[in-house]
N, C-alpha and C positions, 0 to 999 in steps of 0.2 A: 744433326743433334748437337747442341751446343752445351757445353759445361760451364756452370757458373763458378767462378773462383771467388771464395770468401774474401773480403778485405782483410787487411793486416790486423785491425782491431779485433775482428771477430775470431781470429785463429787462436788456438790454445797457446798459453806461454811456452816458450821453448821451441815452437816450430819455426818461427822466423829466424833466419840467419843473421839478418841486419837489423839493428835498432837505430832510430832517430835520436838525436840529443833530447827531444821531449820525453821519449820512452825511458831513457836512462834517468832523467830527472824524476820522473813518476815513480819509477822503481825505487830510487834512492830517497825519495821526498825531499828533494832540494830544488830550490829555485834555479832556473835556467841560467841566471846570471852567475851562480856559483860554479855550474859546469864550465861556462866560457872563462871564468878566472882560473879554474884548475887547468884548462887548456893552455892559457896563456903563461902559466907557470910549469907547464909540462909535467902535471901530476894527474891528469885525467886519463881515462882509459884511451887505448890507441883508437884513433878514428881514421876513416878513408873518405875522400872527397870524390863524389861521382858527379861531375858537372858543377852544379850549385848545391848538391845535396851533400851533407856531411852524415855518415853512417859509421856506427860501431858494430863490430862483429859480436854476436852474442856469446860465442866461446871466449873471445878475448875479454870481454866485459866480465864473464864470470871468473876467469883467472884473475884480472885486476882486483876485482872484489875480494876474492880469497886472500890475496897478498896484503890486503889492507885491514884483515882482521886484527883486532887487538891480541897482543902477544904472539903473533905470527913469527917474528924473528926469533924469539926465544924458544918456541917450539920447534922451529926448524933447526936451530943450533943444537937443541937436546937430541934430535935424531940424527945429527951428523950430516945434514944436507947443506 
């Protein structure tokens, strides 16, 4: 008996551990060029290279996104963090 594994695109959001640059861009609604400009300036979410593939871990993307919310630093300082 063979088990068919659903492609990444058909899996529910948050199930995949790794995201492609295109998935990050789709989620942020930014052009791919912007993502690569951010990488060049070292402000993009952390990424890992697997051979020719560039992948972003979803948990790190979520942390990166939370750190870039407006007022994050002020709220963080108010809580003494």
